[in-house]
C-alpha positions as CSV (number, residue, x, y, z in Angstrom):
1,M,-24.3,-57.2,90.0
2,E,-27.3,-55.7,88.1
3,D,-26.2,-52.2,88.9
4,R,-22.7,-52.9,87.6
5,N,-24.1,-54.2,84.3
6,A,-26.3,-51.1,84.1
7,L,-23.3,-48.9,84.6
8,L,-21.4,-50.8,81.8
9,R,-24.3,-50.4,79.4
10,E,-24.5,-46.7,80.2
11,L,-20.8,-46.3,79.7
12,M,-20.9,-48.0,76.4
13,A,-23.8,-45.7,75.3
14,V,-21.8,-42.7,76.3
15,F,-18.7,-44.1,74.6
16,D,-20.6,-44.4,71.4
17,E,-21.5,-40.7,71.5
18,L,-17.9,-39.5,72.0
19,P,-16.1,-37.8,69.1
20,A,-14.2,-40.3,66.9
21,A,-10.8,-39.0,68.1
22,L,-11.7,-39.7,71.7
23,R,-13.0,-43.1,70.9
24,D,-9.8,-43.9,69.0
25,A,-7.6,-42.6,71.9
26,I,-9.5,-44.9,74.3
27,N,-9.4,-47.9,72.0
28,Y,-5.7,-47.4,71.0
29,S,-4.3,-46.2,74.3
30,A,-1.0,-47.7,75.6
31,E,-3.1,-49.7,78.1
32,P,-6.4,-51.1,76.7
33,L,-9.4,-49.3,78.2
34,D,-12.3,-51.7,78.1
35,P,-15.5,-50.5,79.6
36,K,-14.6,-51.8,83.0
37,S,-11.2,-50.1,83.0
38,L,-12.7,-46.9,81.8
39,A,-15.4,-47.1,84.5
40,T,-12.6,-47.6,87.1
41,L,-10.7,-44.6,85.9
42,C,-13.9,-42.5,85.9
43,R,-14.7,-43.5,89.4
44,R,-11.2,-42.7,90.6
45,H,-10.6,-39.4,88.8
46,G,-14.0,-38.3,87.5
47,A,-15.2,-38.7,83.9
48,G,-14.5,-35.1,83.0
49,N,-10.9,-35.4,84.1
50,V,-10.4,-38.7,82.2
51,L,-11.8,-37.1,79.0
52,A,-9.6,-34.0,79.5
53,M,-6.5,-36.3,79.9
54,I,-7.3,-38.1,76.7
55,E,-7.9,-34.9,74.8
56,M,-4.6,-33.5,76.1
57,K,-2.8,-36.7,75.0
58,L,-4.4,-36.4,71.6
59,K,-3.2,-32.7,71.2
60,R,0.3,-33.7,72.2
61,A,0.3,-36.6,69.7
62,A,-0.9,-34.2,67.0
63,K,1.8,-31.7,67.8
64,G,4.4,-34.4,67.6
65,R,3.2,-35.4,64.1
66,D,3.5,-31.8,62.8
């Protein structure tokens, strides 16, 4: 359990360092991504892939608003 809590603290620290647009995408996604959900996604797909997916969704949303 201690390792899990350490992972959650680390994820939150990394989350705080993300660009505002990425934090907003995570916070306001169709499905809420709390630290546990984000950690699960990162374990399944890799953190880089998760961030790339979020960035892609942000770009699509921005194009839709233009």
